C-alpha positions in Angstrom: -43.3 32.7 -3.0 -44.7 31.2 0.0 -47.9 31.3 0.9 -48.9 34.4 3.4 -48.7 33.0 7.1 -46.7 29.5 6.9 -43.7 28.8 9.4 -40.3 29.0 7.5 -38.5 27.6 10.4 -40.7 25.4 12.3 -40.7 21.8 10.3 -36.9 22.3 10.0 -36.1 22.9 14.1 -38.3 19.5 14.3 -37.1 17.3 11.5 -33.2 18.2 13.1 -33.6 15.7 16.1 -34.5 13.1 13.6 -31.5 13.6 11.5 -28.9 13.4 13.9 -30.8 10.6 15.1 -30.5 8.5 12.0 -26.7 10.0 10.8 -24.9 9.0 13.8 -25.4 5.3 13.6 -25.4 5.4 9.7 -21.6 7.5 10.5 -20.3 4.9 13.1 -21.4 1.8 10.7 -19.3 3.0 8.1 -16.6 3.7 9.6 -16.4 0.1 11.4 -16.9 -1.5 8.1 -14.3 0.2 6.7 -11.7 -0.7 9.3 -12.3 -4.5 7.9 -12.0 -4.7 4.3 -10.4 -7.3 2.9 -8.8 -5.8 -0.2 -7.6 -3.3 2.6 -5.7 -6.0 4.7 -4.3 -7.3 1.3 -2.8 -4.4 0.4 -1.4 -3.4 3.3 0.2 -7.3 3.9 2.0 -7.7 7.7 5.5 -6.6 6.3 8.5 -6.8 3.5 8.5 -10.4 3.4 11.5 -12.5 1.7 11.3 -9.8 -1.3 11.5 -11.0 -5.0 13.3 -14.0 -6.6 14.0 -14.3 -11.1 14.5 -17.6 -12.1 16.1 -18.2 -16.1 15.1 -20.7 -18.5 15.6 -21.9 -22.5 12.4 -20.1 -22.8 12.0 -17.3 -20.6 12.0 -16.6 -16.6 10.0 -17.3 -13.8 9.3 -14.1 -11.1 8.2 -15.0 -7.4 6.9 -12.5 -4.7 7.7 -13.4 -1.3 6.6 -10.5 0.1 3.2 -10.0 2.0 1.7 -8.1 -0.6 1.4 -7.4 -3.9 3.6 -5.9 -6.3 2.5 -3.4 -8.9 3.9 -2.3 -12.2 6.5 -5.3 -12.1 9.6 -4.7 -14.8 11.6 -7.1 -16.6 14.4 -6.0 -18.3 16.0 -8.4 -20.6 19.9 -7.3 -22.3 20.4 -10.1 -24.8 23.8 -10.5 -27.1 24.4 -7.8 -29.5 21.1 -6.4 -29.4 21.3 -2.6 -29.6 18.7 -1.8 -26.6 17.1 -4.5 -23.8 14.0 -6.3 -24.3 11.2 -4.9 -21.8 7.4 -6.4 -20.3 5.8 -4.6 -17.6 3.5 -7.0 -16.2 0.7 -4.7 -13.7 0.6 -7.0 -10.7 1.9 -10.3 -9.0 -0.3 -10.9 -5.9 2.0 -11.9 -2.5 3.5 -15.2 -2.9 2.9 -15.4 -6.3 4.6 -16.3 -9.9 4.6 -14.9 -13.1 6.4 -16.6 -16.0 7.5 -14.5 -19.0 8.8 -16.2 -22.2 11.2 -14.7 -24.7 8.3 -13.9 -27.1 6.4 -11.6 -24.1 9.8 -9.5 -24.3 9.6 -6.3 -26.7 12.6 -4.0 -28.0 11.6 -0.5 -27.6 11.8 -0.3 -31.9 8.9 -3.1 -31.4 11.2 -6.3 -31.5 10.7 -9.9 -30.4 13.6 -11.0 -28.5 14.6 -14.1 -30.4 16.8 -16.5 -28.0 18.1 -17.9 -30.9 19.1 -14.7 -32.6 20.1 -12.8 -29.7 20.9 -15.3 -26.4 20.0 -13.1 -23.2 22.7 -12.9 -20.8 20.7 -11.2 -17.8 17.7 -9.9 -16.2 16.6 -7.1 -14.1 13.6 -6.9 -12.7 12.2 -3.6 -10.3 8.8 -3.4 -8.6 7.2 -1.8 -5.8 4.8 -2.6 -3.5 1.2 -1.4 -2.6 2.6 0.5 0.5 5.5 2.2 -1.6 8.1 0.0 -1.2 11.0 -0.7 -4.0 12.0 -4.4 -4.7 15.1 -5.6 -7.4 16.3 -8.8 -8.5 19.0 -9.5 -11.0 20.0 -13.3 -12.6 21.9 -13.9 -15.5 21.5 -17.0 -18.4 
């Protein structure tokens, strides 16, 4: 309980104008700083670009991101001769204009089996991904 004779509201009235005088410039500074965030600019990009491409080789495949935004959850699916299920690898991200190599030993079937190209020859690779704005990209290649 407050001591008798102390005013309860006079102190707050004097404090309010000073609080507003500091809060408004702080809010403006934070808003201006958020508009020039480099990570936000990188995530937004400038457009779709040329999409993604896939190149196959004797040891695996290469994925190139020709978009202007990072690709997220890049799913690589390879079907192989004689294999009951496809071999899959999910790459968390590929930066804009970046490249990611995937070896056969990086690909796993649902059963946990690694892709051995000498036992099951790879036939086809399918790639699917989304960018930071939710646009979907796909690509495919045959061996």
